[in-house]
C-alpha positions in Angstrom: -0.3 -0.3 -0.2 1.3 3.1 -0.8 1.9 5.2 2.3 0.9 8.6 1.1 -2.9 6.5 0.8 -2.8 6.1 4.9 -3.8 9.7 5.7 -6.5 9.7 2.8 -7.8 6.2 2.9 -9.2 4.4 6.2 -7.5 0.5 6.0 -9.6 -1.6 4.8 -10.8 -3.4 7.6 -10.3 -0.8 10.1 -13.4 -0.1 12.1 -15.6 -1.8 9.1 -18.8 -2.6 11.9 -18.4 0.6 13.2 -18.7 2.3 10.1 -21.5 0.1 7.7 -23.7 0.4 10.9 -23.5 4.1 10.8 -23.2 5.0 7.4 -26.0 2.9 6.2 -28.2 4.5 8.7 -28.6 7.8 7.5 -27.6 7.7 3.9 -29.4 8.2 0.5 -28.9 7.1 -2.7 -27.1 9.6 -5.3 -26.0 9.5 -9.0 -22.6 11.2 -9.6 -20.9 11.9 -12.7 -16.9 11.0 -12.2 -13.7 11.0 -14.7 -13.2 7.6 -16.0 -10.5 8.0 -15.0 -10.9 8.5 -10.9 -12.7 5.6 -10.8 -10.7 3.7 -12.6 -8.4 4.6 -9.6 -11.3 4.5 -6.8 -11.7 0.9 -8.4 -8.2 0.1 -8.3 -8.3 0.8 -4.4 -10.8 -1.4 -3.6 -9.3 -4.3 -5.4 -5.6 -4.0 -3.3 -7.5 -3.3 -0.3 -6.9 0.3 0.4 -10.1 1.0 0.5 -13.4 -0.9 2.0 -15.9 0.4 -1.5 -15.8 2.7 -4.2 -19.2 4.5 -2.4 -17.5 4.7 0.9 -14.3 5.8 -0.7 -16.6 8.0 -2.2 -18.8 9.1 1.3 -15.2 10.1 3.0 -13.9 11.5 0.7 -17.0 14.1 0.0 -17.0 14.9 4.3 -13.6 15.7 4.1 -14.3 18.5 1.6 -17.5 19.3 4.4 -15.6 19.5 7.0 -12.7 21.7 4.9 -15.1 23.5 4.3 -16.4 24.1 7.3 -13.1 25.0 8.6 -12.4 27.2 6.5 -15.6 29.2 7.3 -14.5 29.5 10.9 -10.9 30.5 10.5 -12.6 33.6 8.4 -15.3 33.4 10.8 -12.4 34.6 13.9 -10.1 36.3 11.5 -13.4 38.3 10.6 -14.2 38.8 14.7 -9.9 39.1 15.6 -9.4 42.5 12.7 -13.0 44.2 13.0 -16.0 42.7 12.0 -17.4 41.9 8.6 -16.1 43.8 5.6 -18.1 46.8 5.4 -20.0 47.7 2.1 -17.2 50.0 0.8 -14.4 46.8 1.9 -16.5 44.6 -0.6 -16.9 46.3 -3.2 -13.1 47.2 -3.3 -12.7 44.0 -2.8 -14.4 42.9 -5.8 -13.1 45.8 -7.9 -9.8 44.5 -7.3 -10.6 40.9 -8.0 -12.2 41.9 -11.3 -15.7 40.3 -9.9 -19.3 42.3 -11.1 -21.1 43.5 -8.6 -24.6 41.0 -9.4 -27.0 43.0 -7.0 -26.7 46.0 -9.2 
């Protein structure tokens, strides 16, 4: 197993029963379109025992992404609190102009 995958993919048997009991109780089936190369890579991870299943791998990746977004939101909120709070209308206008973003409310 690639040692770098240890950080990204739980071991095949690690907490399998625990994760299945919790994970399946509150799930909803959806259809997701992925690049063929990504699907092939995920299936190879499953075949090699580096991931439990394609579904489990995708669930894990989605949760990491959601946690990442929540984490950045918390960091931004803390930074704003430490530097005077939310941006003013003028600061937002300046930032939008500096980033080349059109004002969508106009």
